[in-house]
C-alpha positions as a printed NumPy array, in Angstrom:
array([[ -5.876, -13.97 ,  12.538],
       [ -8.543, -15.924,  10.352],
       [ -5.814, -18.698,  10.342],
       [ -7.437, -22.27 ,  11.555],
       [ -5.303, -25.99 ,  12.164],
       [ -4.934, -28.493,   9.131],
       [ -5.778, -32.073,  10.152],
       [ -4.374, -34.74 ,   8.059],
       [ -5.31 , -37.959,   9.079],
       [ -3.07 , -40.931,   7.067],
       [ -6.818, -41.23 ,   4.579],
       [ -6.727, -37.447,   3.8  ],
       [ -4.094, -36.564,   3.446],
       [ -3.331, -36.795,  -0.671],
       [ -5.17 , -39.425,  -3.103],
       [ -4.24 , -42.878,  -3.048],
       [ -2.827, -42.257,  -6.336],
       [ -0.442, -39.185,  -5.591],
       [  3.023, -40.903,  -4.629],
       [  4.535, -39.919,  -1.128],
       [  6.315, -36.464,  -1.812],
       [  9.767, -36.346,  -1.009],
       [  9.914, -34.22 ,   2.5  ],
       [ 12.711, -31.702,   2.4  ],
       [ 12.277, -29.717,   5.16 ],
       [  9.779, -29.898,   8.354],
       [  6.357, -27.572,   7.812],
       [  5.729, -27.261,  11.28 ],
       [  1.803, -26.63 ,  12.037],
       [  0.242, -25.875,   8.962],
       [ -2.654, -23.414,   8.664],
       [ -4.738, -21.487,   6.345],
       [ -6.376, -18.491,   6.344],
       [ -9.869, -17.981,   5.819],
       [ -9.733, -16.682,   2.108],
       [ -7.2  , -19.165,   1.229],
       [ -9.333, -21.691,   2.478],
       [-12.808, -19.837,   1.1  ],
       [-10.965, -19.927,  -1.906],
       [-10.15 , -23.529,  -2.07 ],
       [-13.364, -24.986,  -1.375],
       [-14.615, -22.5  ,  -4.431],
       [-12.428, -24.729,  -7.369],
       [-12.939, -27.651,  -5.53 ],
       [ -8.855, -28.252,  -4.734],
       [ -7.024, -29.475,  -1.74 ],
       [ -5.072, -27.083,   0.806],
       [ -3.081, -30.584,   0.661],
       [ -2.102, -30.432,  -3.09 ],
       [ -0.012, -27.176,  -2.641],
       [  1.75 , -28.286,   0.405],
       [  2.7  , -31.976,  -1.077],
       [  4.567, -29.205,  -4.098],
       [  6.019, -26.779,  -1.173],
       [  7.916, -29.874,   0.616],
       [  9.575, -30.758,  -1.943],
       [ 10.912, -27.814,  -3.261],
       [  8.749, -27.551,  -6.293],
       [  8.323, -23.966,  -5.764],
       [  5.888, -23.033,  -7.996],
       [  5.633, -19.514, -10.299],
       [  8.179, -17.954,  -8.667],
       [ 11.252, -16.111, -11.118],
       [ 14.58 , -17.429, -10.769],
       [ 16.036, -14.841,  -7.891],
       [ 13.473, -16.051,  -5.784],
       [ 13.466, -19.963,  -6.513],
       [ 17.599, -19.497,  -5.443],
       [ 16.857, -17.507,  -2.263],
       [ 14.881, -20.958,  -1.435],
       [ 17.219, -23.279,  -2.602],
       [ 19.978, -20.82 ,  -0.246],
       [ 17.001, -20.731,   2.608],
       [ 16.887, -24.254,   2.85 ],
       [ 19.736, -25.517,   3.26 ],
       [ 20.027, -21.624,   5.507],
       [ 17.45 , -21.954,   8.127],
       [ 15.667, -19.153,   6.825],
       [ 11.506, -18.353,   5.164],
       [ 10.409, -20.146,   2.465],
       [  7.409, -19.256,  -0.031],
       [  5.901, -20.689,  -2.571],
       [  3.992, -19.615,  -4.74 ],
       [  0.856, -21.232,  -7.103],
       [ -1.319, -20.115,  -9.603],
       [ -4.618, -22.173, -10.24 ],
       [ -7.313, -21.186, -12.2  ],
       [ -7.384, -17.615, -11.493],
       [ -5.941, -17.657,  -7.683],
       [ -2.755, -17.48 ,  -6.829],
       [ -1.787, -18.686,  -3.296],
       [  1.29 , -18.362,  -0.938],
       [  2.328, -21.061,   0.8  ],
       [  4.83 , -19.501,   3.062],
       [  6.698, -21.551,   6.087],
       [  8.912, -19.601,   9.151],
       [ 12.783, -20.151,   9.212],
       [ 12.192, -21.66 ,  12.281],
       [ 10.536, -24.134,  10.871],
       [  7.561, -24.233,  12.96 ],
       [  5.012, -23.124,  11.09 ],
       [  3.208, -23.268,   7.587],
       [  0.869, -20.695,   6.197],
       [ -1.442, -21.247,   3.047],
       [ -2.852, -17.712,   2.712],
       [ -3.613, -15.672,  -0.287],
       [ -1.325, -12.765,  -1.555],
       [ -3.34 ,  -9.513,   0.377],
       [ -3.507, -11.65 ,   3.438],
       [  0.258, -11.971,   3.537]])
């Protein structure tokens, strides 16, 4: 499906200047779609920036209904969705209900 695993050894997980995220759930295996990978590289951003916000429960650019749905889903074991707008691009970060995989993608790849 054009996805690749993201390795995150300690030295590359996040810049030293950033604090350790408060982890609210297990993200499982982390993958990124080809389009999201290319777009993030073009705007010189790393997917870890999105993943760190997602795992903290900072759901990004969602409406009030979706924000509440995520909090319900977090407590009840349903899928979690974050949406982040960076420059002219929008990215989804989705963790499946069984917490086995988290995917970074563009909306059109979803």
